[in-house]
C-alpha positions in Angstrom: 0.0 0.0 0.0 1.2 3.5 -0.7 1.1 5.4 2.4 2.0 9.3 2.6 3.8 9.6 5.8 3.7 13.1 7.0 6.3 13.5 9.6 9.6 11.9 10.3 8.5 10.4 13.6 8.8 6.7 12.9 8.6 4.2 15.8 10.7 1.1 15.9 7.8 -1.3 15.3 7.1 0.1 11.9 4.3 2.5 12.8 4.5 6.1 12.1 2.9 9.0 14.1 1.7 11.4 11.5 0.9 14.9 12.4 0.2 16.6 9.1 -3.3 17.9 9.9 -2.7 18.6 13.5 -3.9 15.1 14.2 -1.6 12.5 15.8 -2.7 9.4 13.9 -1.0 6.1 13.9 -0.7 4.8 10.3 0.4 1.2 9.6 3.3 1.1 7.1 2.6 -1.4 4.4 5.1 -2.3 1.7 5.6 0.9 -0.3 4.6 1.1 -4.0 7.4 2.0 -6.2 6.3 5.0 -8.0 6.8 3.6 -11.4 4.0 1.3 -10.6 1.7 4.3 -10.7 2.4 5.0 -14.4 -0.3 4.4 -16.9 -3.9 3.2 -16.7 -3.0 -0.1 -15.3 -1.2 1.7 -12.3 -4.0 3.8 -11.6 -6.6 1.0 -11.7 -4.3 -1.1 -9.3 -4.1 1.8 -7.0 -7.9 2.5 -7.1 -8.3 -1.2 -6.0 -5.8 -0.9 -3.3 -7.4 2.3 -2.0 -10.7 0.4 -2.1 -9.2 -2.4 0.0 -7.7 0.0 2.5 -10.9 2.1 3.2 -13.8 -0.1 2.1 -16.2 1.7 4.4 -16.0 4.8 2.3 -17.5 5.4 -1.1 -15.3 4.3 -4.1 -13.8 6.9 -6.3 -13.4 5.8 -9.9 -10.9 8.0 -11.7 -11.2 6.1 -15.1 -15.0 6.9 -15.5 -14.9 10.3 -13.8 -17.0 13.0 -15.4 -16.1 16.4 -13.9 -19.2 18.0 -15.3 -21.4 15.8 -13.0 -19.5 16.5 -9.8 -21.1 18.8 -7.3 -19.9 19.7 -3.7 -22.5 17.2 -2.5 -21.6 14.3 -4.8 -21.5 11.3 -2.6 -18.2 9.9 -3.7 -16.7 13.2 -3.0 -18.0 14.1 0.4 -17.4 10.5 1.6 -13.7 11.2 1.5 -13.2 15.0 1.7 -14.6 18.1 2.9 -16.4 20.5 0.4 -17.5 23.4 2.7 -15.1 25.6 4.6 -16.1 27.2 7.8 -13.8 29.8 9.6 -14.0 30.1 13.4 -13.5 33.6 14.5 -13.7 35.5 17.8 -11.6 36.9 20.7 -8.6 35.1 22.1 -9.5 32.3 24.6 -13.2 32.3 23.8 -13.0 28.7 22.8 -12.6 28.5 19.0 -10.3 25.5 18.9 -12.3 23.7 21.6 -15.5 24.1 19.7 -13.8 22.7 16.6 -12.5 19.8 18.6 -16.0 19.1 20.0 -17.6 19.0 16.6 -14.8 17.2 14.7 -12.8 15.3 17.4 -9.8 16.8 15.9 -7.3 18.8 17.9 -5.9 21.6 15.6 -2.6 21.6 17.2 0.0 24.1 16.1 3.7 23.8 16.4 5.8 26.1 18.5 8.3 27.0 15.7 5.5 28.4 13.5 4.8 31.2 15.8 8.5 32.0 16.3 9.6 31.9 12.8 6.9 34.0 11.3 6.6 31.7 8.4 3.3 31.0 6.9 0.2 31.2 8.4 -0.3 27.7 9.6 -4.0 27.2 9.4 -5.4 24.5 11.6 -7.8 22.5 9.3 -10.1 19.9 11.0 -12.6 18.0 8.9 -16.0 16.8 10.3 -18.8 14.7 8.8 -22.3 15.8 9.6 -25.1 13.2 9.7 -28.9 13.2 9.9 -31.1 10.4 11.1 -33.4 9.3 8.2 -36.3 8.4 10.6 -38.6 11.4 10.5 -39.9 10.6 14.0 -36.4 11.2 15.4 -36.6 14.5 17.4 -34.4 17.4 16.5 -31.7 18.4 17.4 -30.8 14.7 18.5 -31.3 13.6 14.9 -28.1 15.5 13.9 -24.6 14.1 14.7 -20.9 15.0 13.8 -18.0 12.6 13.5 -14.5 12.6 12.3 -13.7 12.3 8.5 -12.8 8.6 8.5 -16.3 7.4 9.8 -18.4 5.4 7.5 -21.2 7.1 5.5 -24.1 5.6 7.4 -24.6 4.0 10.7 -27.5 3.0 13.0 -29.1 5.6 15.2 -28.4 4.9 18.8 -31.7 6.5 20.2 -33.7 3.8 22.0 -36.7 2.7 19.9 -35.6 4.5 16.7 -34.8 2.2 13.9 -33.4 4.8 11.5 -29.9 5.2 10.3 -27.7 8.2 10.3 -26.9 9.3 6.7 -24.0 11.6 5.6 -25.3 15.0 4.6 -22.2 17.4 4.7 -18.5 17.2 5.1 -17.1 20.5 6.4 -13.6 21.7 7.1 -13.1 24.0 10.0 -10.4 26.7 9.3 -8.9 27.4 12.7 -6.4 30.2 12.6 -3.7 30.6 15.1 -2.5 34.2 15.8 -4.8 37.2 15.8 -3.0 39.4 13.3 -2.2 36.3 11.3 -5.9 35.5 11.2 -6.8 38.9 9.9 -4.2 38.7 7.2 -5.2 35.3 6.2 -8.9 36.1 6.1 -8.3 39.1 3.9 -5.9 37.7 1.4 -7.8 34.5 0.5 -5.3 31.9 1.7 -8.3 30.3 3.1 -11.5 30.1 1.2 -14.2 30.5 3.8 -17.9 29.9 2.9 -19.3 30.7 6.3 -18.1 31.7 9.8 -18.7 30.7 13.5 -18.3 33.7 15.7 -17.3 32.7 19.2 -18.3 34.8 22.1 -17.5 33.7 25.8 -20.5 33.8 28.0 -18.5 34.7 31.0 -17.2 38.0 29.7 -18.9 41.1 28.5 -19.5 41.6 24.8 -17.9 42.9 22.6 -14.3 42.2 23.5 -11.7 44.0 21.3 -10.9 41.4 18.8 -14.6 40.3 18.4 -15.3 43.6 16.6 -12.2 43.4 14.5 -12.9 40.0 13.3 -16.4 41.0 12.4 -14.9 43.9 10.5 -12.8 41.5 8.5 -15.8 39.3 7.9 -17.6 42.5 6.4 -14.6 43.2 4.1 -14.7 39.6 2.9 -18.4 39.8 2.3 -19.2 36.6 4.2 -22.9 36.3 4.4 -23.5 33.2 6.6 -22.5 33.6 10.2 -23.6 31.6 13.2 -22.9 33.2 16.7 -22.0 30.7 19.4 -22.4 31.9 23.0 -19.8 29.6 24.4 -18.8 28.6 28.1 -22.6 28.7 29.0 -21.8 26.2 31.7 -20.0 28.9 33.7 -22.8 31.5 34.1 -26.3 31.8 35.6 -29.3 32.0 33.2 -29.9 35.7 34.0 -26.2 36.4 32.9 -26.6 34.5 29.7 -29.8 36.3 28.9 -28.3 39.6 29.6 -25.3 38.9 27.5 -27.7 37.7 24.7 -29.0 41.2 24.6 -25.5 42.6 24.5 -24.8 40.4 21.6 -27.8 41.5 19.7 -27.0 45.1 20.3 -23.5 44.6 19.1 -24.3 42.9 15.8 -27.1 45.4 14.9 -26.2 47.0 11.7 -23.4 44.6 10.8 -23.4 41.6 8.5 -24.2 39.4 11.5 -27.5 41.1 12.2 -30.2 38.4 12.4 -27.7 35.6 12.8 -28.9 32.9 15.1 -27.2 32.8 18.6 -26.7 29.3 20.0 -25.8 28.8 23.7 -23.1 26.1 23.7 -20.6 24.5 26.1 -17.7 23.1 24.0 -16.3 21.3 27.1 -19.5 19.5 28.0 -20.4 19.1 24.3 -23.7 20.7 25.1 -25.8 21.9 22.0 -23.1 20.8 19.5 -25.9 18.9 17.6 -27.7 22.3 17.2 -24.6 23.6 15.4 -24.9 20.5 13.1 -28.4 21.3 12.4 -27.6 24.9 11.6 -24.8 23.8 9.2 -27.1 21.5 7.3 -30.1 24.0 7.1 -28.7 27.5 7.1 -25.3 27.3 5.3 -26.0 26.9 1.5 -23.8 24.6 -0.5 -21.2 27.0 -2.1 -20.9 27.3 -5.8 -17.5 25.8 -6.9 -15.6 26.0 -10.2 -14.8 22.3 -11.0 -14.3 22.9 -14.7 -11.3 25.4 -14.7 -7.7 24.3 -14.7 -6.9 23.2 -11.2 -5.0 25.6 -8.9 -3.7 24.9 -5.2 -2.1 27.3 -2.8 0.6 25.4 -0.9 0.5 26.1 2.8 2.8 23.2 4.0 5.3 21.0 2.4 7.6 18.2 3.6 10.0 15.5 2.8 8.4 12.3 4.1 11.5 10.1 3.8 13.2 9.0 7.1 17.0 9.2 7.3 18.9 6.2 6.0 16.2 4.9 3.8 17.0 2.9 0.8 17.4 4.7 -2.6 14.7 2.6 -4.2 12.2 3.4 -1.4 12.5 7.2 -1.6 9.2 9.0 -2.0 8.8 12.3 -3.7 7.9 15.5 -1.8 4.5 16.2 -0.4 2.7 19.5 -0.6 -0.4 20.3 1.4 -2.7 23.2 0.6 -6.3 24.2 -0.3 -7.6 23.9 -3.8 -9.1 27.2 -5.1 -10.7 25.7 -8.3 -10.6 22.9 -10.6 -10.1 19.2 -9.8 -6.7 17.5 -9.2 -6.3 13.8 -10.2 -3.9 11.2 -9.4 -1.4 10.7 -12.2 -1.9 14.3 -13.5 1.1 16.2 -14.7 1.7 19.4 -12.6 3.7 22.5 -12.4 4.7 24.5 -9.3 5.4 28.3 -9.7 7.7 30.2 -9.1 9.7 27.0 -8.4 13.4 27.3 -7.8 14.4 30.9 -7.4 18.0 32.0 -7.7 20.2 34.8 -8.9 22.6 34.7 -11.9 26.1 36.3 -12.0 24.7 39.7 -12.6 22.4 39.4 -9.6 19.2 39.1 -11.7 16.4 36.9 -10.3 15.6 33.7 -12.2 12.8 31.3 -11.6 12.6 27.8 -12.8 9.0 26.3 -12.3 9.1 22.6 -11.0 7.4 20.0 -13.3 6.1 16.9 -11.6 3.3 14.3 -11.4 0.8 13.6 -8.6 1.4 10.1 -7.2 -1.3 10.2 -4.3 -3.9 12.6 -2.9 -5.0 12.7 0.7 -7.6 14.5 2.8 -6.7 13.8 6.5 -6.3 10.0 6.5 -8.5 9.4 3.5 -7.1 8.5 0.2 -8.4 10.1 -2.9 -8.4 9.5 -6.6 -9.3 13.0 -7.3 -9.6 16.1 -5.1 -12.1 19.1 -5.4 -11.9 22.5 -3.7 -12.5 22.3 0.2 -10.4 21.5 3.1 -6.8 20.7 3.2 -5.4 18.3 0.6 -2.1 16.5 0.7 -0.5 16.0 -2.7 2.2 13.3 -3.1 4.4 14.1 -6.0 7.5 12.8 -7.8 9.4 16.0 -6.9 12.8 15.9 -5.4 12.0 15.7 -1.7 14.7 18.3 -0.9 12.6 20.9 -2.6 9.7 20.3 -0.3 11.6 19.9 3.0 10.6 22.0 6.0 7.9 24.1 4.2 10.2 25.3 1.4 7.3 25.2 -1.1 5.0 27.4 1.1 3.6 30.4 -0.8 4.0 28.7 -4.2 1.1 27.7 -6.4 0.6 24.2 -7.8 -1.7 23.5 -10.9 -2.0 22.2 -14.3 1.1 22.6 -16.6 1.1 25.9 -18.5 -2.1 27.1 -16.8 -0.7 29.0 -13.9 -0.5 32.9 -13.6 2.5 35.1 -14.0 5.4 35.5 -11.7 5.9 39.2 -10.3 8.8 40.8 -8.6 7.2 44.2 -8.3 3.5 45.1 -7.8 1.5 48.2 -8.3 -1.5 48.1 -5.9 -4.4 50.2 -4.9 -4.6 50.0 -1.2 -6.8 50.8 1.7 -5.4 51.5 5.2 -7.3 50.7 8.4 -8.1 53.7 10.6 -6.3 52.4 13.7 -4.1 49.5 14.5 -5.7 46.2 15.4 -5.1 44.6 18.8 -3.1 47.5 20.3 -4.7 48.9 23.4 -4.0 52.6 23.9 -5.1 54.9 26.7 -7.4 57.5 25.4 -6.8 58.4 21.8 -3.1 58.3 21.5 -1.3 58.9 18.3 0.4 55.3 18.5 -2.8 53.5 17.6 -3.5 55.4 14.5 -2.2 53.9 11.2 0.4 56.3 9.8 0.5 56.8 6.0 2.8 54.8 3.9 6.2 56.4 3.4 8.7 55.8 0.6 11.4 53.1 1.2 9.7 51.7 4.4 9.5 47.9 4.5 6.2 46.1 4.9 5.3 42.5 5.2 3.1 41.5 2.3 0.8 38.4 2.4 -0.2 37.2 -1.0 -2.2 33.9 -1.0 -0.1 31.9 1.5 3.2 33.7 1.0 4.5 36.1 3.4 7.3 38.2 2.0 9.0 41.5 2.5 8.0 44.4 0.3 9.7 47.8 0.0 7.5 50.8 -0.9 9.1 52.3 -4.0 6.5 54.9 -4.7 3.2 56.1 -3.2 0.6 58.4 -4.4 -2.9 58.9 -2.9 -4.3 55.3 -2.6 -1.8 53.7 -5.2 1.5 52.2 -4.2 4.4 50.5 -5.9 6.1 47.7 -3.9 9.3 45.8 -4.7 9.0 42.2 -3.4 11.9 40.4 -1.7 10.7 37.1 -3.1 9.0 36.5 -6.5 5.3 35.6 -6.3 3.0 33.7 -8.7 -0.2 35.6 -8.6 -2.6 37.6 -10.9 -4.1 41.0 -11.4 -7.2 41.5 -9.2 -5.8 39.4 -6.3 -6.2 40.8 -2.8 -3.1 41.1 -0.6 -2.7 42.1 3.1 -0.2 44.6 4.3 1.5 44.6 7.8 3.9 47.0 9.4 6.4 46.5 12.1 5.1 48.1 15.3 6.8 47.6 18.6 8.6 44.4 17.4 5.4 42.8 16.1 4.0 42.8 12.6 0.5 44.5 12.8 -2.0 44.4 10.0 -2.3 48.0 8.6 -4.5 47.5 5.6 -5.0 45.5 2.4 -4.7 46.2 -1.3 -5.6 44.9 -4.8 -3.0 44.1 -7.5 -3.4 46.4 -10.5 -0.3 45.6 -12.5 3.3 44.7 -11.9 6.8 43.8 -13.2 6.8 40.2 -14.4 9.7 37.8 -14.9 9.7 35.1 -17.6 10.4 31.8 -16.0 13.3 29.6 -17.3 12.0 26.5 -19.1 
């Protein structure tokens, strides 16, 4: 069996602790398929049969007879194995975002210590959950809704006494759980995570609104997210009268915003109280997003690694693995792919050159589920035939993976129209001090620019009214019209100061 191992932690007894998706999962290592087995139709058929043998409880994906035109985000063979709806969790720090995600999906969206120190990409925690509904109409709501992890079978018997119904799979959702606060804002604004809806967390034992709650709501308005569910968390810590009083505060707070009229659900993530109500809301109130399956596929890389353990035999070396979210199109096993900008270097004259990486997809994964084809939604692991050194330790982060010849241009300089926030986010100031106001952009200052999943330095070369020219430290593969987030160094921290939209730029032609 071909297994994508996702961390170099291999135990002596031939088991591997994989921590790719923030899940510690023990995967049995079978004999590895040599990658040349994968070539040609026979290879893909063999592999499809093997996948079928490995996860017989999930719906079978047949790549040979795949008709992309007939796929929808609710096609059974898709949602059986991967998520198709992305839901962001937003709210003030320590209001229970990760805990709620864990209560719904059973997945702990762990983050690694070094991510926060090294200011590399925004490591989004993704956790997938399947949402079921009992097919017996007499089954009372909300007990007839249930959520489970993504590896659970697609239908199982309802455990309510006297109910002979079965739970059937209705939705497969991915929760995007963002770590840092500024980082969350940058991520939300620049489209590294495609969010279809949001859960706004408000802790019941604190007054509403807390500072970040209103900022996140502002970001949601900028993104034009329509579907919001407000969760009044930690309800087990307060009296009924307090909860009622805070409910009125919440209603006053969201009046006039995009969240006006959004349902407020009292929950306790620790005690798993009312989690089934959230499931009901997700099925009934969040419409299935319209996805573009027919365009050429494009995936933003947010993680990448070398899955080979030290001292492994040359014949057994596996190609590099890239993990990311598909923006559009369908990726298939055995497809030829290109990664841009690829390998970036300077020639003797100090001129930047980019050499895109060409490769082939060997395997696709969503959490532990093996895929034959992957559609937009959730985090997808792509096993390739790339040199694993190119993928080691997140080297591919910020690059774009897609069909050969169909990726956008590579830019080294951008001209943007930008919009600055009125004041800095997350900086508490006494009274109305000058410090919290966002100063105008000045020539030659260095900003951090977030484009897709790439964080890079950008020097302001020229600025006029709401237009700026920015020279980038690292070349980026993007297109005109994309949104970018701008951050400035304030008191040793990068703080989000605004966002912009690419109007045009200086391109470099990649070496072939």
